N, C-alpha and C positions, 0 to 999 in steps of 0.2 A: 573522633575526627571525621571518619567517613560519613557518619550519619549526619553531622552538622553540615558538611559539604553538600549532601543531598538536599537538605532543607534550604540551604541557601540557593541552590540551583533551581528548585521548584518555585521559590519565591521570585527569582529573577524571571523564570519563564512565564509565570503568571502575570507579572506586571509588564514585562517587556513586550509581549504580544499586543497589549492594549496601547502601550506608549507610543509606538510608531504610528499606528493608525490615528491617534488623537493629536499628533503633533501639530497639524495644521488643517484648516478647513479646505474643502475642495476648491480648487482654483477654476473660475469661470471667467472667460474673456468678456469685457464689457465694452466693446468698440475697438480698441487697439489690439493687434494680435499679440499673443504671448511671445516673449523673447525666449527661444529655445537655445540651449547650449549645443545641442546636437539633434539631428533629425534623420530618421530612417522610414522606409516604407512601412515596416511592420516591427513592432516592439513586443518581445516575448518576456514574460516575468517567470522565472524558474527554469531550472535546467535538468529536470527529471525526465522521465520518459515522455510526458506530454510536451514539455517545453522543447525538448531537443527534436521530437517529431514535428512539432509546429514550425520550428525555425527551419528545419531541412525542407519541409514541404513548401514553405513560402519562398525560400531561396531558390529552390528547383524551378519555381515559376518566374524566375528572373527578378524577384524583388530584393531590395536591400533589407537586411534584418539585423536588429540590435537585440541581444540577449542579455538579461540582467539577472544575476545570481546573488542573493544576500550573503551566502556563506563564503568561506575562504577556498572552497573546492566545488567543482561542478558535480552535479549528479543528485544532490538532495537525498530524500528517502530512497529513491530509486536505486542509488548506487549501493545501498546497503541491504536491499531486500533480498529474498532468496533466489532471484533469477528464474522463477517459474512462470511460464507463459501459457495460458489456456488457449489453444488453437483448434478451431473446428475445421477439420479437413487438412491436416498437415501431411506432408509426404510420408513421414514415419508411420502415421496411422495407416495410410494406404499400404505400406510396405508390410506391416504387421497384421493386415486384415481386420483392422478396427473400423467398424462401421460408425460413422459419426456425420454430423451435419450442423449447420448453424441453427436449424430449427430445434434439434435435440438440445443443444447448448442453451438456446433460449428458454426452453421448458425447464431445464435444470436451474437456471438463474431466476426464473419467475418463482419456482418453488422455494428456493433459498430466501427470496426477498419477502416472503409471507404476505403477498398481496399488496406490498407498498412500492414495488418497483414501477418506474415509468417505462412502460413497455416499448414505447417508440425510441427511446434512448438505448434500451437494451438491444434492439434490432440493429441499430448502428453498430454497436460493439461486436455482436456475433458475426455479422456479415463482413466485418471489417478485419477479423483476426488473421485470416489467411493472407490478404494483401499486406497487412502490417508485419506479419512474419517474413514474407518475401522482401519487404522493405528493409528489415534489419539485416537479413542475409546479404542483400545488396551492398550494404555498408560494412560488411565483414564480420557480423555477429556469428558465433559458433555455438552450437547446441550438442548436448549429449546424444548419443546414438540410440536412445530408447525413449519411450513414452511413459509417463507416470500417471498414476490414478490418484487424485486428491479427493478429499471429502466432499460430498455433495454432488460430484459429477457422475453422470450415468455410465461413462466409459473412460478409459485412460486417454487424456488429450493434453497432458501437461508437457510441453517442451521446456527444458532447463538448460541455461547456459553452462558451458563446460566448467566455469569457475563456481557454479552454484551461488552466484550473486548477481544482482542486477547491474553491478559494475561491468559485467560481461556484455551488456547492451549499451550503457551510458558512455563507456570509454570510447568504443568505436564511432558512436554518433558524435561525441564531442570532437573527436579527431576529424570527422567528416565535415562538421560545421566549420571548424577552423579553415580547412582546406578550401571550402566553398566560399569563404569570405565573410562569414557571419562576424559581426562586431560583438565580441564577448566580454562581459564585465563581471569580475568577481568582487566580493565585498561591496555590493551595490544594493542598498535597501530601498524599495519603493515605499514612500510614505503617503502618496495620494495621487489622484488622477487630475488631468487638466481637461476641461470641456470648452468648446467654443460657444458663442452666444446662442446657438441653437440646440445646445446640449449634446452635441457629438463629442465623444471622448477622443482627444487629439494628442494627449501626451501624459507624461507621469513626472511627478516630483520625486527625486531620489536623494539618497545620501551615499556619495562615493567615498571609498576607503572607510567603510562602516565596519565597526566591530560588534557582532551580534550580541556580545555580553554587555555592551554599553549602548542602550537604545537610542540615545541622542547623538552619538558619534558620527563623524563624517563630514563631508563637504557637500553642501546643497547644490543640486543641479536640476534642471528641467529639460527633459527630452521629449521631442515630438515624433508623432507617427502619422504619416500621410494617409495610410489605408486602414490601419487597425492596431489595437493592442490586445495581446492574448495573455490572460492571466492563467498561469500554470504553476502556481506557487504552493500547491500541496495543502495538507490539512492543518489542524490546530491541536493535535493530541498533546503537545508539550506545554500548552497554555492551560495550566490546571484550573485557574479561576474561570476562564471562558468555557472550558468544557464542562465544569460543574454547574455553570449556568444552564447548560442544555441537559445534562443528566447529573443530578446531585450525588449519585452513587459513585461516580468516577473521580474520587478525591485523590490526594497525594498518596495514599496508601497503595494505589496501583501505579506501577511503573509503565513507561511507554517503550515500545520498540523503535520509536522514531528518533532521528537526530535532534540535537537541542534547538535548532532554528525552526522547528515545526510549530510556530506560535500564532499563525493565522492573521497577521496584519493586513495582508493583501485582501483576504476575504473580508475583514472588517472594513477596509476602505471601500470595497465594492458595495457592501451593505449601506454604508453612509451615503453612497452615490444613489442609492434607490434600487439596488439589485434585489431580486426576489430571493428571500431565504427559503430553502427547501430542506426539511427533515434534518435540521442541525442536531437533533437529539439522537439520531442514529450513528452511534459511535461503536465500532466493531472492536472486540477483544480478540487477540490471538491465542487460541487454546493450547499451543504447542510450546509456550515459552517456559522458562525455569525460574524459580525464585533465587536460584544460586548464581545468577550472573545478571549484569546490566544490559539494557538495550535488547536488540534482536537476539544476539547471542549465538552460541554453538548448538545448544540443545534444540532450538527451534528447527534448524535444518535436519538434525538427526531425527527428531520426532516426525517430521513431515515426510521424509524419505524412508525411514526405517521403523521407527517405534509404532506409529499409527498403522501404516499399511502392512507391516510384516510382524507386528507384535500385538501386545494388548496393554490396556491401562487399567489399574486396579485401585480400589480404596484400600489404603494401607491398614485400616482397622479390621477389615474383613478378608482381604485377599481376593475380593470378587470384582468382576468388571461392573460398571455402572452406566455405560454409555457406548453407543456405536462409535468406535474409534474413527470411522470414516463419515460420520455425519457432518452436516455443514458447520461452519465455525461457531455460529450462535448457539446451536444445540450443544456442542461440546463445551463451550465456555460457560454457559448457563449451568450445565451439569457439574462441571468442576467447581464453580463457585459455591455450590451447595455442600461441598466437602468441608464442613466446619465442625469444631468441637463444641462442647456445651457452653463454652464462653464466647462462641462466635469467631474463634480464631481458625485460620486455615489448617486443614489437615491435608498436606500436599500429596496428591495421587502420584503413583509410580508407573511410568511407562517403560516397557522393556521389550527386547527381542533377543534372538540368538545370533550366533556368528554368521549364519546364512542371511538372516534379514538385514544385518548391518553392513554387508559387503559394499553397498553403493553409497553409504553415508560418509561423504568427504570430510565432514567435521569431526568424526569419531576420534582420530588421533589427538587433535587439539582439545577435544572435550575430555578425553582421559588425562591428558597432560595437566590441564587446569582443574581437574577434579569435579567437573560439573556433570560428567558421564562416569558411571562406575562399571567395573568389569568383575564378573563372578564366575566361579567354575561350575556352580550347581544352582538350581532354583532355590534349594534349601539355604544356601550361603546367601543368596540375594534377600530372601525372606528375613533372615537373622539380622542382616545389616540395617534394614529399614524398619525392623520391628513388626513385620507382617506375620500373621499366624501361618506357620510353616505348612501344615497339613492342608489348610484351606487353599493356600496358594498353589501348591503341587496339584491339588484336585482341580482348580480352576484351569491350570495349564492343560491337564489331561482332557478336561472337558472341552476346551477350545480346540485342541488338536482333533478331537472327535468330530467337531463341526467342520473342520477342514476336509476330513475324509468323507463326510456325509454331504459336503457342498452346500451346507445350510446352517446359518448361525441362528439357533433356536433361542439364544439368550438375548442378543441385542439387535438382531436383524441386519447385521452388517454384510455388505457385499464381499464375497470371498474370492473374487476372480484372480487377485494377485496375492492372496494371502498364503502363508506357509505354516507348517507345523513348527512349533517352538520346542526344539528338541537338541540342537547341536550346540555344545559348549564351545567357547564360553558365552555368557549371557551379558547383555549390556543394558543399563538402566539409568533413568534420570527422574528427578522430581519435576512435577509440572505445576504451573499456576499461570493463569492468563495475564496478558499485558494489554494496555490500550494500544491499538494497532492502526486503525484506519478510520477516518472520518468520512462516513458515507453521505452526510449532509453537506450542503454548500449552497452556492448560487444556482438558481434555475437557468437552464439554457434550452435553446431550441435544437432541432436536429442538425442545424448548421453551426452549432457551438456559439450562437449569439447569446449574450447575457440578457435576461428578461427583466423589464422594469416592473417593480412590485405594484405600482399604481396603475399603469397603462396596460400591463400584460403584453407589451410589445418589446421588441429588442431595443437595448440602449445602443444608439448608433456608435459604431467604432469600437465596441467592447466585446470581446470574446473570452470564453474560458474553457479549459480542458483538464482532465484528470481529477484528482482528489478534491480540488477546490469546488467542484461542481456537486450538485445534490440531486437525489432522487433516482438515480440510475439503478442502484442495487437494492433499494428498499431496506429491509431490516437486517440483512445479512449478505455480504459479498463472498462469493466462492473463491477459494484459493486459486492463484493463477490469473485471476481476472483484473488485478490492479495494473499489470503490464498491458493486458489487452485494452483496458479502459484508457490508460494514459496514451498508448501509441495510436489507438484509433481516433480518439477525440482530438489529440494533438494534430494529427494529420488533417482532420476535418476542419479544425480551427485555422491551421496554417493555410489551407486552400482557400477557405472563405475570406480570410483577411487579405490574402494576395489578390483576390478577384474584386475586392471592394473598390468603389470609386475613390480617387485620391482627393484628400482635402488640400485646400490652398493654404499652405503654412508659410 
C-alpha cells in the first residue's frame, strides 16, 4: 500500500507541474486594458526565503504588496530546510576569532561550482549575506550561539536557527509581512502571466482556493501589478517527468527532500514567456539523507551537524572511508552513488559519531525514537548490526583518531579543525543515500534580479525572479547554507528593484 501510494504521488507530481503551466496561453492585451480582480504595486509569487524577503523589502519602501502561495501553508521548501545560513562576517565569527570575508566565501563558491558559476551573481550573494543576516535579526529571527563548519567552506561560517529549521526564519518574516500589511494569499496557484501591448508583464492569472493535488481546481482570477512581479516560486524537484528531461538519471527511484508542491509551473510559465533557461540540468542531490525516511528527514540534520563534521562515513562492505566527509555536496553525493553491488543496487554507507560528536544534534532523540538513527555501546556492536567487517571498522576508527592527533587526514584530505576523536560511548549511526534536493538551474537574471529574455538578452519588463527559480548562480554544486543566503539576498534585491520601477497605468 505504501509503495502504491508513492507511485501515485510521483505520477501526480510529474503531471501536475506541467498541467498548470499549460492550462492557458499567455494573456497579452490588444487595445483594451485587462480587467483585473485586484491590483497591487508589487506581486510576489512564493513565500519562502526569497519571496518573503522580496515582499518585506518592497513594503519597506512604501509599496503595496500582494504575496501568492500555492500551498496551504506559508514557507514552501524554506520552512522545512535545515535553517543553516552561510554568512560571511557574522558577529559570532568575530567573537570566535574566525577570519572570514565575502572574497573568501566567493572563492569557496566558485570552486564548488566547478567553473559553471555566474560570478557576477555570486558576488551579489556573498556581499549581501551580512546585511541579509541583520535583516532577519531585525524581524526577530534567532540563531544558535555558535558557528558551524559545513562541507566545501574554508572556515566555519554557518549560522543556524535555534529550531534547526528554516521555519525559524520564515515564521518571523510571515508575521512581519502580515503586520506591515502585505496582502497574503494561500492556496493561490499562478497559471500564467499577463503582458501589456508593449510586452511588459503587468499581471498574473491565478487559481484561488486551489488544491495542489488537483491541478485544475480553484477559482480563476487575474491580478495586476503596477510596478513589477517577482517570481520566487522555488524549484521543480518533485516534477519527476520535467527533472528527467533535464537529467535522465534523476528518475522516480530517487526521492526528493522537497515538499510536494515543488513542481515548477511558475518556471515553466516564465519559459513560455521567453525567459532565458540557464543550466536546468544542474540539479543537486543532498548527500546527507537517509533511505529509511521520507523527505528531508531527521537524519539529514544529524549528519550535517554531527555525523559528517564529528564522525566518519564508511563503505559497509569494507569498513573503510571512501570520501572526505566535508567535501562539497556534489563530491559526496557522486561518491555515495558509486556504492553499488554487482547487480547495481545501493549498498547504503554508514555515517556515525560518538556521544561527544552527537551533543549538538537536535534531531537525535526523534531519530532514535523512529529508528532511523541507531545507538550502540561499542564500535563492534555497530559493525555487527550493519554487517560491517568488525576488525576493519575498529582499525578505521583508530586510524582516523590518529589523523586527529596528527592534525592531518592522510586518507581523504578532510579539514580537521572541528573534528574529534571517535571514542566516547555510546555511538550513533545512520544509513545514508542521496536525495534530489535543489534545482540550481532556472531562469537567467541580471544583477538587479530582472528576468532575461532568451531572444533579446535584455530584461523582460516588469518581471523579476529570486531564489531557487533562478539559474546559473551556483554552477555545478551549491554549498550548504547558501540556499538561505541566495534566497534572502536575491529576494531583497528583487523587492527593491520592483519597488523602484516606474508604475504602469493599470
